[in-house]
N, C-alpha and C positions, 0 to 999 in steps of 0.2 A: 504495500499500501504506499502512495507516497507519502511524503510526509512525517513516516514513523522513521525516528533517530537509529534505525539497525541493533538497537540493542529490546528489541521483545524477548522475552523468555518462554513463551510458550503461545501456542497454535489458537488464532480466533478466525470468523469468517464473518461478513456479513451476509445477513439474510434477509427477503422482503419478510414485512410480519402480518400488516396488513394495512387497509387504505386508512385506518383509521391510525395506525402506530407507524405507518410505515416502515423505515427500515431498521433490523433492529441489530446487535452485536451477540454473538454465541460463541460458548468456550469450543474448540474441538479434542479438549484433550482435559483430564485432572486438572484444577489449579487449587492449588493448597492456599487456606489463611496467610495471607502477609505477601505472598506471592507478587512481585511488580508481573500486571498484566500483558503491557505492553509501554514503552516509552516513546513518545509522539512530539515529530517537531511542527508549530502549524505554518500551511502555507503563506499567511501574515501575520503578522501582530505590531499593537501599536501602542503606547503609553497614553492613556488620558491625558487629555490637555491640562483640566484643571490638577491635577497631580503632580504634573510637570510643570505648570505657573508657580504653585507653591514650594516649586525647589525639591523636591521629592528624584533625585538625581538617578538617573538609570539608565541602559546603552540602550542608545536608539532603535537597537536592531534586535536582542535578546531580552532585552529589558532584567539585566543582569544590574542589580545597586551600586552603585559607583563609587558610595560614602563608605569609607572604612566604621565598623562598627561603633566604634568610639566616636567619630564624627555623629552618627547617626543617633546616638542616644542622645548626644549636645544638641543637638537639634529638635528633636522630640520634645525633651526636659525642658528647655529653651533654659538649660544651664552650661554657659561654655565651656566653664570647668568640669565637668562631669569625667569622670574617672574608669575605666575600666579594668578591673582586676585580669589577668591571661589574655595579656592583647596579640600573645602569638596566636591565639588560636580565633584569629580575621583571616578569613580567606581572601579578604579584597585585594587585587595588586594593581596599585596604581601605575606602577611604572610599565605595566601595557597597556594602559590608556590611550587612547588617539582620537583624535578629533578629525573632523572630516577639513581639506584646510581650504576651501571655499565657503561653508558657511559654520563651520566649527559645533555644532552637536557632537555630541563625547561617544564614543563605542567605547567595549571593555574591554578590543582585544582589534589588531590587526587583520584576523580573521571576519569579526561581525564586520565592521568598515569596509573590506570586502565583500562580502556577501550582498548590504545593503548595497553599493555603487552595484554590484552586476543585476540585482534583481530588480532596482525600484528609485536608489535613488538618484541617479542621474536626474530624472523626472523633477523628482519632487526638490531635491537642493534648491533654497533660492541666494545660493551666492551671498553678495554681499546685502542682501536688502533681505536677512536675516529678521529685521528688526523695523525694517518697514512698513507700518501700515497698511499703505495702500497695494502691496504687493498681494497677488492675488491669493495666494496661500495663507496668506496672512489676513488678509480678510473672511473668507472662510475659515477659520479656526476661531475668529473674534467672533462671530454670526454663530458658532457651536456654541461656545460657551455662554453666549449669552441664553442659549433657549434650553443648553442643560447643564444642569449645577448640580453640585456633589448632593446626596454619595453618585458616584459615576458608573454606567453600567453600560456605556456603547463607548463609540470615538470614532468622529466622520472619518478620521484619519486612516482606519481602519479601511474605509469603503477607498481610499484615496490611494492605498497604497496596491489594491485589487488591481484597479484602474492604470498606476503606473508599473505594474508589474507588465499586464499587457503589453503598455506601449513602450516596454522594453523589451520584451520575450520577444525570440527568433520566432519561436513555433508559438505563436500567438491563439494557434487552436487550442493547443493542449491546456496550457492555461484558465482558457476559455472553459473547457470541458470540465477538468479539475472543481473550479468555483461552482459547476453548475451541477454538482452532486450535492450540494447542500440542500436543505428541506425546504419547498417549495412551497408558499401559501395561498390560498385564493383571494382575489382581492378586497377582497369583505375581510379577512382575515389580518391581512396587509395594511390597513387601515385601522382596524385594533391596534395592529402594536406599534405602528407610526403614533397612531394619540397618545398610547401608552408613554412614548418615548418623547411625545414632544407636550403633550397637555392639551390644554380645549384651543386653542389658539392653531392645533400643529398644520392646518391645507396652506395658513399666509407662513410659517414659520417652514415648511417643508419647498415651496415652494421657494421663498428667498435662498435657501441652502442649493435647492438643484441648478438655480439661474447662476451662484457664486460657483459651485461644484463644477458645473460644465466652460465658463468662464476660464476655468483653472486648469482642466485638465481633459478638455473634450477629445475622445479616442473614437475613431471612425470606426475602429475593430471591435468595439460595445457602442456602439452609439444606443441600441436601446437603452442601456441603463441609466443614459440621460436624456431622458422623454419622462414624461408626469406618471405615468405607470412603471415602466423600468426602472425609474429612481425610487419608488415608493418599493417596489419587487429589494431592490437591492438593500431597502435601508429596510426593512421587514426579514431580507435576509441574516441581515447583521445583526440585528435585534434578537432571534430566535437562536442560531447559532455560534455566539461568541461567547467563548468560556473567559471568563473572571483567569487572570493573571496577577499572582501577588509575589513580587520577590524581597527579602528585607537581610540586609547585612547584620542585622542586629539579633534576628531573629538564627541566621546562621549560628553566629558566635554562640547565642546561647545554649543550642541542641549539641554543642562541643564541648560549651559548659558542664550538659550534663552527662554525658561519655566521661570525662575525666573520672580517674581512679581515686579517690582524695580522702585522706581521714574524717571520720564522723562528724568531729568539730567544725573542719575545713569544710565541706561537704555542706551543714547548718547554716555558716556562715556566710555561703555563697547563694545557697538558696534564699536568705532574708535579704541579702543585697540586690538579686535580681528581682525577687516580687516586689520591694522598695520600687526601684527602677522602671518594674509598668504601674505601677499607681502613680510616680512623678511625671510619666509618659500622660496617662489617660487624663490628669487633672490639666495636663497642659495643651495636649494634644486630639485627644480625645479617641475616639476608633479608628480615626485614619493612620494607621503604623506603616502600612506599607507601598512602594513602587506599587502602582496597579495600573494596569491596562486591558486585553482580550486579544483573545487569537481565535482565527479560525482553523480548527483540530478535524482533518474528515474524520478517522478513525472516532475520536468521542465522538465527535456529533452524530453517532451511530449508537451510540450509548441511549437505551432509553431512560425514565424515571420512574422508582420505584420508593414509595415512602420507608419501605424494609430492603436498600439499597444494598449490593452482595458486594459493590465495590467502589471506590472512591478515589477521585483525581487528587494530587497535587502536585508540586513544584519544589524539588530539596533541593536541586542544584540551585538553587539562587538564579535562575533566568526561567527562559520560557517554555524548557524541555517540562512535556508534561506525562508524569507519571498515574498509572493506573493499578492501584494497589488492588487484591483480594481481600475483602472484610470476611470471608468465611470459603470454604471449602465450596469449590465450583465445580458441578458434573458436565464431563462430556455432552452438547446437547444442549447445555441451561443458559438462557440467555445471561447477560455479563448489563445489570443497570445500575446504574449512581444514583443519584439523588440531587434533584434542581431546588430541594429545599433546606435552609443550612438545621442546624441541630434543635434548633428554636420553636421553630415552626413546622420540623418532624411530630412534635410529641405533641402539637395541639390537635383537635378534633377534627374528623374525618371533613367535616362540614367547612372549618376554620383552612384546611389545607388544599380542599376540591377550591374554594375560594380563591384562594392566590396562585394558584394552578392554575383554575380557568380565566382568570387578567391577564397573566403572564405568560404563557402558554399555550393557551385556547386548547386546553383539553381535558377532559375530564378522567381520573386516575381510575386506572383498575386493579390494583398493586394488590397482592395477601392482604395488606392491611388493609387497603380500604375494602375490599368484600369482606371481611369477616366485620368489619363495623356499619353496615350497609344500614341495618337495625337500627345504629341510634340518629338519635331525631337530630333535624337540619337543624342546629342552633347553635352559638358559643356561650363559652364558658362567662359568667362574669371580668374573669382577668384575663381575658381572651380578647373579650370585648372595648376593655382599658386599651390592652396593645393596638388593638385595629385603630382604636378611636387617638393612640398617638401618631400612628403609622398614619394617618390620616392628614395630620398636619404637618411631613414630613412631603417632601417633590413625589410624583407621582410616578419617576421611575425609581423609588427606591429597592424597590424588591426585585426589579428584572435583570436578569443576565442571574448565570449559575452561581452557586456560594461559591466566594471568594477564599478557597482553601487558603490554612497557613501555609507558610514553608518550611 
């Protein structure tokens, strides 16, 4: 499968499930609990625009966090003097980092700079106009930020990189075929997704974005993407299939600390330090800990949802390489399912889960948990109602997109 990073340890296959569910991913051999099912590279990925604006420094290609763990802790706590013990556990290599010589965007390595240049960056590089508000790409990004506030769940630049990839490709048809593999929706479903992403004024906002997108990026080979209907379809494709990506040098450092062999007293002191560090970060920064973005993964996008998933996604390499890991033994022929809901949402009533999935993914779940709870009344608990009321005060897109897994 194109996009898989070449380290898949077990065999899987994509099968058609039904007209309602579309494709699904199935095991072709026994997969043990804890085993990595596959590791996949996205066709395209992009950091969220507000995330980048707020100085969450990530490689412009693979989203690897560029700050040292200590720098990351200092920024997130708002304490310039914050010092981390065991600095040798930080894996960030600043000596390998490179920037584009024309527009200065940063990469974690020469390999990422070259990969970006070869795939899409020649088209998207603004050169010395990087900070010019009148540059077509800057106008597009500013328009996007003005309609899609944090918490972010999508990026117009993911769509821009799709177009730029086709523009630069020698074999344009190959890339068009790859992008056409992702789940398609009817016109009504697409409109619902776009409405969810852009809010009540979505038609006017969508037309503005389409006009700016066309001015910046028009490509004859995918001219259909620039029509009103085609742009809405492209928008819906990204909104439905985009997988959230989270990277963090601090999180990597914490995981490395957890693996240290220490005396009980030293372990206790380190754990107390880390607990306090996260309390300080929460007080200063809230929930926005990671460099965040999204990507399009061919194989992962075939994984259907279950409220009792047998697999989960994560980004343990501090970049855009997605790992899908078994949460339990999976038998040959069994479907591999992940959850589109976070841990708290999965604990809600069937009625509440269905409401979230229907509004954000346009389907009614029929997983074993939902079928077992089919006789429950279609009401939410008082506690869940309070949570939903709080969420209604957030931007409409707050729940859209796959769960942003820890790294």
